[in-house]
N, CA, C and O atoms as a Tinker XYZ file with bonds, in Angstrom:
   376  protein
     1  N      0.827000   -1.204000    0.000000    73     2
     2  CA     0.000000    0.000000    0.000000    64     1     3
     3  C      0.870000    1.266000    0.000000    63     2     4     5
     4  O      1.972000    1.306000    0.546000    81     3
     5  N      0.320000    2.271000   -0.630000    73     3     6
     6  CA     1.045000    3.542000   -0.697000    64     5     7
     7  C      1.000000    4.257000    0.644000    63     6     8     9
     8  O     -0.035000    4.288000    1.310000    81     7
     9  N      2.122000    4.825000    1.030000    73     7    10
    10  CA     2.197000    5.521000    2.306000    64     9    11
    11  C      1.481000    6.856000    2.245000    63    10    12    13
    12  O      1.386000    7.485000    1.192000    81    11
    13  N      0.993000    7.264000    3.370000    73    11    14
    14  CA     0.398000    8.591000    3.505000    64    13    15
    15  C      1.485000    9.629000    3.233000    63    14    16    17
    16  O      2.614000    9.426000    3.679000    81    15
    17  N      1.214000   10.721000    2.532000    73    15    18
    18  CA     2.259000   11.710000    2.246000    64    17    19
    19  C      2.932000   12.272000    3.500000    63    18    20    21
    20  O      4.083000   12.704000    3.437000    81    19
    21  N      2.240000   12.273000    4.620000    73    19    22
    22  CA     2.825000   12.800000    5.854000    64    21    23
    23  C      3.918000   11.884000    6.396000    63    22    24    25
    24  O      4.721000   12.312000    7.224000    81    23
    25  N      3.962000   10.625000    5.939000    73    23    26
    26  CA     4.921000    9.668000    6.477000    64    25    27
    27  C      6.012000    9.293000    5.481000    63    26    28    29
    28  O      6.681000    8.275000    5.659000    81    27
    29  N      6.200000   10.084000    4.455000    73    27    30
    30  CA     7.223000    9.741000    3.477000    64    29    31
    31  C      8.608000   10.236000    3.877000    63    30    32    33
    32  O      9.605000    9.719000    3.372000    81    31
    33  N      8.700000   11.210000    4.759000    73    31    34
    34  CA     9.988000   11.725000    5.211000    64    33    35
    35  C     10.516000   10.890000    6.369000    63    34    36    37
    36  O      9.740000   10.326000    7.140000    81    35
    37  N     11.818000   10.815000    6.486000    73    35    38
    38  CA    12.451000   10.125000    7.596000    64    37    39
    39  C     13.172000   11.176000    8.425000    63    38    40    41
    40  O     14.021000   11.903000    7.910000    81    39
    41  N     12.839000   11.258000    9.703000    73    39    42
    42  CA    13.480000   12.198000   10.604000    64    41    43
    43  C     14.302000   11.413000   11.613000    63    42    44    45
    44  O     13.861000   10.387000   12.131000    81    43
    45  N     15.472000   11.896000   11.878000    73    43    46
    46  CA    16.366000   11.179000   12.782000    64    45    47
    47  C     16.977000   12.161000   13.770000    63    46    48    49
    48  O     17.505000   13.203000   13.382000    81    47
    49  N     16.902000   11.819000   15.043000    73    47    50
    50  CA    17.573000   12.595000   16.086000    64    49    51
    51  C     18.640000   11.709000   16.698000    63    50    52    53
    52  O     18.393000   10.540000   16.997000    81    51
    53  N     19.826000   12.267000   16.884000    73    51    54
    54  CA    20.959000   11.491000   17.370000    64    53    55
    55  C     21.653000   12.263000   18.473000    63    54    56    57
    56  O     21.938000   13.452000   18.332000    81    55
    57  N     21.917000   11.589000   19.555000    73    55    58
    58  CA    22.702000   12.140000   20.658000    64    57    59
    59  C     23.962000   11.300000   20.739000    63    58    60    61
    60  O     23.897000   10.102000   21.014000    81    59
    61  N     25.102000   11.917000   20.502000    73    59    62
    62  CA    26.355000   11.176000   20.429000    64    61    63
    63  C     27.285000   11.655000   21.538000    63    62    64    65
    64  O     27.607000   12.841000   21.613000    81    63
    65  N     27.720000   10.727000   22.405000    73    63    66
    66  CA    28.653000   11.015000   23.485000    64    65    67
    67  C     30.005000   10.415000   23.140000    63    66    68    69
    68  O     30.094000    9.256000   22.736000    81    67
    69  N     31.058000   11.210000   23.302000    73    67    70
    70  CA    32.405000   10.743000   23.010000    64    69    71
    71  C     33.318000   11.049000   24.194000    63    70    72    73
    72  O     33.231000   12.118000   24.797000    81    71
    73  N     34.181000   10.111000   24.514000    73    71    74
    74  CA    35.205000   10.327000   25.527000    64    73    75
    75  C     36.562000   10.179000   24.839000    63    74    76    77
    76  O     36.831000    9.169000   24.188000    81    75
    77  N     37.400000   11.183000   24.990000    73    75    78
    78  CA    38.740000   11.162000   24.403000    64    77    79
    79  C     39.741000   11.073000   25.546000    63    78    80    81
    80  O     39.768000   11.928000   26.431000    81    79
    81  N     40.570000   10.020000   25.518000    73    79    82
    82  CA    41.524000    9.767000   26.595000    64    81    83
    83  C     42.944000   10.042000   26.110000    63    82    84    85
    84  O     43.348000    9.586000   25.040000    81    83
    85  N     43.686000   10.788000   26.906000    73    83    86
    86  CA    45.092000   11.058000   26.627000    64    85    87
    87  C     45.869000   10.650000   27.867000    63    86    88    89
    88  O     45.591000   11.147000   28.958000    81    87
    89  N     46.837000    9.756000   27.720000    73    87    90
    90  CA    47.582000    9.210000   28.862000    64    89    91
    91  C     46.665000    8.494000   29.850000    63    90    92    93
    92  O     46.670000    8.801000   31.042000    81    91
    93  N     45.901000    7.566000   29.367000    73    91    94
    94  CA    44.956000    6.865000   30.249000    64    93    95
    95  C     43.864000    7.813000   30.683000    63    94    96    97
    96  O     43.196000    8.423000   29.849000    81    95
    97  N     43.679000    7.941000   31.977000    73    95    98
    98  CA    42.654000    8.861000   32.475000    64    97    99
    99  C     43.272000   10.141000   33.023000    63    98   100   101
   100  O     42.624000   10.876000   33.769000    81    99
   101  N     44.522000   10.411000   32.658000    73    99   102
   102  CA    45.174000   11.632000   33.142000    64   101   103
   103  C     44.524000   12.882000   32.549000    63   102   104   105
   104  O     44.286000   13.860000   33.258000    81   103
   105  N     44.241000   12.847000   31.258000    73   103   106
   106  CA    43.570000   13.964000   30.601000    64   105   107
   107  C     42.388000   13.401000   29.820000    63   106   108   109
   108  O     42.580000   12.690000   28.833000    81   107
   109  N     41.184000   13.709000   30.246000    73   107   110
   110  CA    39.973000   13.167000   29.632000    64   109   111
   111  C     39.133000   14.324000   29.114000    63   110   112   113
   112  O     38.947000   15.333000   29.793000    81   111
   113  N     38.634000   14.156000   27.906000    73   111   114
   114  CA    37.771000   15.171000   27.290000    64   113   115
   115  C     36.455000   14.510000   26.916000    63   114   116   117
   116  O     36.448000   13.458000   26.276000    81   115
   117  N     35.334000   15.120000   27.310000    73   115   118
   118  CA    34.000000   14.624000   26.987000    64   117   119
   119  C     33.359000   15.563000   25.977000    63   118   120   121
   120  O     33.354000   16.780000   26.164000    81   119
   121  N     32.820000   14.993000   24.909000    73   119   122
   122  CA    32.136000   15.772000   23.881000    64   121   123
   123  C     30.776000   15.131000   23.645000    63   122   124   125
   124  O     30.673000   13.925000   23.425000    81   123
   125  N     29.733000   15.959000   23.695000    73   123   126
   126  CA    28.385000   15.487000   23.385000    64   125   127
   127  C     27.869000   16.297000   22.206000    63   126   128   129
   128  O     27.905000   17.527000   22.213000    81   127
   129  N     27.389000   15.586000   21.195000    73   127   130
   130  CA    26.843000   16.234000   20.000000    64   129   131
   131  C     25.370000   15.869000   19.874000    63   130   132   133
   132  O     24.994000   14.708000   20.041000    81   131
   133  N     24.546000   16.856000   19.581000    73   131   134
   134  CA    23.122000   16.618000   19.344000    64   133   135
   135  C     22.844000   16.966000   17.891000    63   134   136   137
   136  O     23.106000   18.081000   17.439000    81   135
   137  N     22.306000   15.983000   17.167000    73   135   138
   138  CA    22.166000   16.073000   15.718000    64   137   139
   139  C     20.718000   15.773000   15.339000    63   138   140   141
   140  O     20.107000   14.844000   15.867000    81   139
   141  N     20.184000   16.565000   14.425000    73   139   142
   142  CA    18.849000   16.318000   13.890000    64   141   143
   143  C     18.936000   16.361000   12.375000    63   142   144   145
   144  O     19.354000   17.365000   11.798000    81   143
   145  N     18.538000   15.266000   11.729000    73   143   146
   146  CA    18.599000   15.142000   10.264000    64   145   147
   147  C     19.971000   15.514000    9.707000    63   146   148   149
   148  O     20.081000   16.332000    8.794000    81   147
   149  N     20.987000   14.919000   10.254000    73   147   150
   150  CA    22.376000   15.067000    9.811000    64   149   151
   151  C     22.927000   16.482000    9.984000    63   150   152   153
   152  O     23.948000   16.826000    9.389000    81   151
   153  N     22.259000   17.303000   10.793000    73   151   154
   154  CA    22.752000   18.641000   11.074000    64   153   155
   155  C     22.968000   18.789000   12.578000    63   154   156   157
   156  O     22.032000   18.647000   13.364000    81   155
   157  N     24.185000   19.071000   12.965000    73   155   158
   158  CA    24.488000   19.266000   14.381000    64   157   159
   159  C     23.920000   20.611000   14.809000    63   158   160   161
   160  O     24.194000   21.641000   14.192000    81   159
   161  N     23.115000   20.586000   15.886000    73   159   162
   162  CA    22.534000   21.840000   16.348000    64   161   163
   163  C     23.030000   22.244000   17.731000    63   162   164   165
   164  O     22.845000   23.396000   18.125000    81   163
   165  N     23.650000   21.341000   18.479000    73   163   166
   166  CA    24.119000   21.662000   19.817000    64   165   167
   167  C     25.303000   20.775000   20.162000    63   166   168   169
   168  O     25.324000   19.594000   19.814000    81   167
   169  N     26.304000   21.352000   20.856000    73   167   170
   170  CA    27.487000   20.583000   21.229000    64   169   171
   171  C     27.985000   21.030000   22.601000    63   170   172   173
   172  O     27.989000   22.216000   22.930000    81   171
   173  N     28.407000   20.035000   23.393000    73   171   174
   174  CA    29.055000   20.314000   24.672000    64   173   175
   175  C     30.459000   19.759000   24.613000    63   174   176   177
   176  O     30.671000   18.627000   24.178000    81   175
   177  N     31.418000   20.552000   25.050000    73   175   178
   178  CA    32.813000   20.132000   25.114000    64   177   179
   179  C     33.302000   20.415000   26.523000    63   178   180   181
   180  O     33.240000   21.557000   26.980000    81   179
   181  N     33.791000   19.388000   27.226000    73   179   182
   182  CA    34.214000   19.587000   28.613000    64   181   183
   183  C     35.431000   20.502000   28.715000    63   182   184   185
   184  O     35.635000   21.128000   29.755000    81   183
   185  N     36.251000   20.597000   27.655000    73   183   186
   186  CA    37.373000   21.527000   27.680000    64   185   187
   187  C     36.896000   22.972000   27.651000    63   186   188   189
   188  O     37.499000   23.837000   28.287000    81   187
   189  N     35.820000   23.242000   26.921000    73   187   190
   190  CA    35.236000   24.579000   26.878000    64   189   191
   191  C     34.418000   24.822000   28.140000    63   190   192   193
   192  O     34.471000   25.904000   28.724000    81   191
   193  N     33.666000   23.816000   28.555000    73   191   194
   194  CA    32.907000   23.897000   29.800000    64   193   195
   195  C     31.475000   24.346000   29.664000    63   194   196   197
   196  O     30.789000   24.529000   30.669000    81   195
   197  N     30.996000   24.531000   28.424000    73   195   198
   198  CA    29.592000   24.881000   28.256000    64   197   199
   199  C     29.105000   24.439000   26.877000    63   198   200   201
   200  O     29.877000   23.978000   26.037000    81   199
   201  N     27.798000   24.598000   26.678000    73   199   202
   202  CA    27.183000   24.236000   25.408000    64   201   203
   203  C     27.376000   25.348000   24.391000    63   202   204   205
   204  O     27.436000   26.528000   24.738000    81   203
   205  N     27.473000   24.948000   23.124000    73   203   206
   206  CA    27.565000   25.891000   22.021000    64   205   207
   207  C     26.506000   25.502000   21.005000    63   206   208   209
   208  O     26.456000   24.353000   20.567000    81   207
   209  N     25.666000   26.445000   20.630000    73   207   210
   210  CA    24.629000   26.185000   19.637000    64   209   211
   211  C     25.136000   26.451000   18.232000    63   210   212   213
   212  O     25.809000   27.453000   17.991000    81   211
   213  N     24.816000   25.560000   17.305000    73   211   214
   214  CA    25.233000   25.717000   15.913000    64   213   215
   215  C     24.114000   26.252000   15.030000    63   214   216   217
   216  O     24.371000   26.671000   13.901000    81   215
   217  N     22.887000   26.247000   15.516000    73   215   218
   218  CA    21.730000   26.769000   14.797000    64   217   219
   219  C     20.983000   27.704000   15.751000    63   218   220   221
   220  O     21.280000   27.718000   16.945000    81   219
   221  N     20.029000   28.480000   15.254000    73   219   222
   222  CA    19.246000   29.335000   16.162000    64   221   223
   223  C     18.539000   28.536000   17.261000    63   222   224   225
   224  O     18.497000   28.966000   18.413000    81   223
   225  N     17.988000   27.377000   16.903000    73   223   226
   226  CA    17.349000   26.521000   17.908000    64   225   227
   227  C     18.379000   26.003000   18.906000    63   226   228   229
   228  O     18.106000   25.945000   20.105000    81   227
   229  N     19.555000   25.629000   18.422000    73   227   230
   230  CA    20.625000   25.154000   19.295000    64   229   231
   231  C     21.126000   26.239000   20.239000    63   230   232   233
   232  O     21.472000   25.952000   21.384000    81   231
   233  N     21.167000   27.483000   19.768000    73   231   234
   234  CA    21.588000   28.588000   20.635000    64   233   235
   235  C     20.592000   28.795000   21.776000    63   234   236   237
   236  O     20.981000   29.096000   22.905000    81   235
   237  N     19.319000   28.634000   21.473000    73   235   238
   238  CA    18.286000   28.752000   22.512000    64   237   239
   239  C     18.450000   27.644000   23.549000    63   238   240   241
   240  O     18.375000   27.903000   24.750000    81   239
   241  N     18.674000   26.418000   23.095000    73   239   242
   242  CA    18.885000   25.300000   24.014000    64   241   243
   243  C     20.179000   25.469000   24.808000    63   242   244   245
   244  O     20.237000   25.096000   25.980000    81   243
   245  N     21.207000   26.022000   24.189000    73   243   246
   246  CA    22.494000   26.229000   24.867000    64   245   247
   247  C     22.343000   27.210000   26.027000    63   246   248   249
   248  O     22.915000   26.995000   27.096000    81   247
   249  N     21.580000   28.282000   25.825000    73   247   250
   250  CA    21.365000   29.238000   26.916000    64   249   251
   251  C     20.694000   28.575000   28.103000    63   250   252   253
   252  O     21.063000   28.836000   29.249000    81   251
   253  N     19.720000   27.727000   27.848000    73   251   254
   254  CA    19.015000   27.013000   28.918000    64   253   255
   255  C     19.946000   26.012000   29.606000    63   254   256   257
   256  O     19.993000   25.955000   30.835000    81   255
   257  N     20.682000   25.230000   28.826000    73   255   258
   258  CA    21.549000   24.190000   29.390000    64   257   259
   259  C     22.732000   24.793000   30.141000    63   258   260   261
   260  O     23.196000   24.204000   31.117000    81   259
   261  N     23.224000   25.934000   29.717000    73   259   262
   262  CA    24.371000   26.558000   30.380000    64   261   263
   263  C     23.995000   27.164000   31.720000    63   262   264   265
   264  O     24.872000   27.557000   32.490000    81   263
   265  N     22.708000   27.243000   32.009000    73   263   266
   266  CA    22.292000   27.751000   33.321000    64   265   267
   267  C     22.460000   26.692000   34.413000    63   266   268   269
   268  O     22.365000   27.012000   35.598000    81   267
   269  N     22.713000   25.409000   34.022000    73   267   270
   270  CA    22.930000   24.306000   34.974000    64   269   271
   271  C     24.222000   23.573000   34.637000    63   270   272   273
   272  O     24.171000   22.417000   34.216000    81   271
   273  N     25.373000   24.206000   34.808000    73   271   274
   274  CA    26.628000   23.600000   34.331000    64   273   275
   275  C     27.188000   22.485000   35.202000    63   274   276   277
   276  O     28.042000   21.732000   34.735000    81   275
   277  N     26.741000   22.347000   36.453000    73   275   278
   278  CA    27.347000   21.362000   37.360000    64   277   279
   279  C     27.222000   19.943000   36.826000    63   278   280   281
   280  O     28.171000   19.164000   36.910000    81   279
   281  N     26.072000   19.602000   36.283000    73   279   282
   282  CA    25.821000   18.246000   35.801000    64   281   283
   283  C     26.794000   17.873000   34.687000    63   282   284   285
   284  O     27.415000   16.811000   34.740000    81   283
   285  N     26.931000   18.715000   33.699000    73   283   286
   286  CA    27.750000   18.369000   32.543000    64   285   287
   287  C     29.244000   18.456000   32.828000    63   286   288   289
   288  O     30.031000   17.760000   32.187000    81   287
   289  N     29.642000   19.284000   33.763000    73   287   290
   290  CA    31.060000   19.339000   34.116000    64   289   291
   291  C     31.497000   18.096000   34.882000    63   290   292   293
   292  O     32.670000   17.725000   34.846000    81   291
   293  N     30.562000   17.454000   35.572000    73   291   294
   294  CA    30.911000   16.248000   36.330000    64   293   295
   295  C     30.812000   14.969000   35.497000    63   294   296   297
   296  O     31.189000   13.897000   35.970000    81   295
   297  N     30.314000   15.069000   34.273000    73   295   298
   298  CA    30.112000   13.871000   33.462000    64   297   299
   299  C     31.437000   13.192000   33.113000    63   298   300   301
   300  O     31.455000   11.985000   32.870000    81   299
   301  N     32.531000   13.928000   33.084000    73   299   302
   302  CA    33.837000   13.320000   32.805000    64   301   303
   303  C     34.150000   12.261000   33.856000    63   302   304   305
   304  O     34.665000   11.191000   33.530000    81   303
   305  N     33.840000   12.559000   35.115000    73   303   306
   306  CA    34.149000   11.609000   36.189000    64   305   307
   307  C     33.213000   10.414000   36.195000    63   306   308   309
   308  O     33.676000    9.278000   36.293000    81   307
   309  N     31.910000   10.636000   36.093000    73   307   310
   310  CA    30.995000    9.506000   36.263000    64   309   311
   311  C     30.695000    8.761000   34.982000    63   310   312   313
   312  O     30.148000    7.660000   35.044000    81   311
   313  N     31.025000    9.306000   33.823000    73   311   314
   314  CA    30.763000    8.600000   32.566000    64   313   315
   315  C     32.059000    8.122000   31.913000    63   314   316   317
   316  O     32.211000    6.931000   31.639000    81   315
   317  N     32.975000    9.020000   31.666000    73   315   318
   318  CA    34.187000    8.662000   30.920000    64   317   319
   319  C     35.157000    7.824000   31.733000    63   318   320   321
   320  O     35.616000    6.785000   31.260000    81   319
   321  N     35.478000    8.249000   32.941000    73   319   322
   322  CA    36.462000    7.512000   33.732000    64   321   323
   323  C     35.958000    6.119000   34.100000    63   322   324   325
   324  O     36.736000    5.165000   34.108000    81   323
   325  N     34.677000    5.993000   34.400000    73   323   326
   326  CA    34.095000    4.677000   34.715000    64   325   327
   327  C     34.114000    3.794000   33.470000    63   326   328   329
   328  O     34.433000    2.608000   33.560000    81   327
   329  N     33.775000    4.359000   32.309000    73   327   330
   330  CA    33.805000    3.578000   31.067000    64   329   331
   331  C     35.212000    3.100000   30.753000    63   330   332   333
   332  O     35.400000    1.974000   30.291000    81   331
   333  N     36.198000    3.948000   31.001000    73   331   334
   334  CA    37.590000    3.559000   30.741000    64   333   335
   335  C     37.979000    2.369000   31.608000    63   334   336   337
   336  O     38.599000    1.422000   31.124000    81   335
   337  N     37.619000    2.413000   32.880000    73   335   338
   338  CA    37.958000    1.309000   33.785000    64   337   339
   339  C     37.271000    0.010000   33.376000    63   338   340   341
   340  O     37.827000   -1.071000   33.568000    81   339
   341  N     36.063000    0.109000   32.813000    73   339   342
   342  CA    35.343000   -1.094000   32.385000    64   341   343
   343  C     35.913000   -1.682000   31.099000    63   342   344   345
   344  O     36.054000   -2.899000   30.985000    81   343
   345  N     36.244000   -0.827000   30.127000    73   343   346
   346  CA    36.613000   -1.321000   28.800000    64   345   347
   347  C     38.114000   -1.400000   28.551000    63   346   348   349
   348  O     38.527000   -2.020000   27.571000    81   347
   349  N     38.933000   -0.808000   29.383000    73   347   350
   350  CA    40.384000   -0.832000   29.160000    64   349   351
   351  C     40.954000   -2.248000   29.095000    63   350   352   353
   352  O     41.797000   -2.511000   28.237000    81   351
   353  N     40.536000   -3.168000   29.958000    73   351   354
   354  CA    41.106000   -4.516000   29.848000    64   353   355
   355  C     40.842000   -5.186000   28.502000    63   354   356   357
   356  O     41.626000   -6.033000   28.074000    81   355
   357  N     39.740000   -4.815000   27.823000    73   355   358
   358  CA    39.390000   -5.439000   26.553000    64   357   359
   359  C     39.942000   -4.696000   25.339000    63   358   360   361
   360  O     40.114000   -5.282000   24.271000    81   359
   361  N     40.219000   -3.399000   25.511000    73   359   362
   362  CA    40.635000   -2.626000   24.342000    64   361   363
   363  C     42.069000   -2.120000   24.431000    63   362   364   365
   364  O     42.807000   -2.234000   23.453000    81   363
   365  N     42.485000   -1.572000   25.548000    73   363   366
   366  CA    43.785000   -0.947000   25.668000    64   365   367
   367  C     44.877000   -1.958000   25.944000    63   366   368   369
   368  O     45.962000   -1.862000   25.370000    81   367
   369  N     44.621000   -2.910000   26.795000    73   367   370
   370  CA    45.645000   -3.846000   27.247000    64   369   371
   371  C     45.873000   -5.014000   26.291000    63   370   372   373
   372  O     46.670000   -5.899000   26.601000    81   371
   373  N     45.219000   -5.045000   25.173000    73   371   374
   374  CA    45.409000   -6.142000   24.214000    64   373   375
   375  C     46.369000   -5.762000   23.137000    63   374   376
   376  O     46.646000   -6.565000   22.246000    81   375
C-alpha cells in the first residue's frame, strides 16, 4: 500500500557522546553532540565547559543548558572515567 504523504519523510535525532583519553585517564575530554537530520545543532565540550549552539534553535537550548553547568562538568568523572575502567582490559591492554 502507498504511504500517507505525511509519512514519506524520515526524521532522525541522534545524541552522540564521546570520551577522548590522553595518557589513560590523566587527561579526559567529553564531547556530546546533538544532531537532527544530519545537522548538528548543539554541542558540549568539557574543555570549553559549556554548550555551544550551531543553529538558532541550538543557541536557545544552549542558553538554557548553560544555566545548569554542574551536571555536565561532572560527566567526565561519572561517565568517561568509569567507562575507561570497564573497557580498558578489553581494548587498551590487548
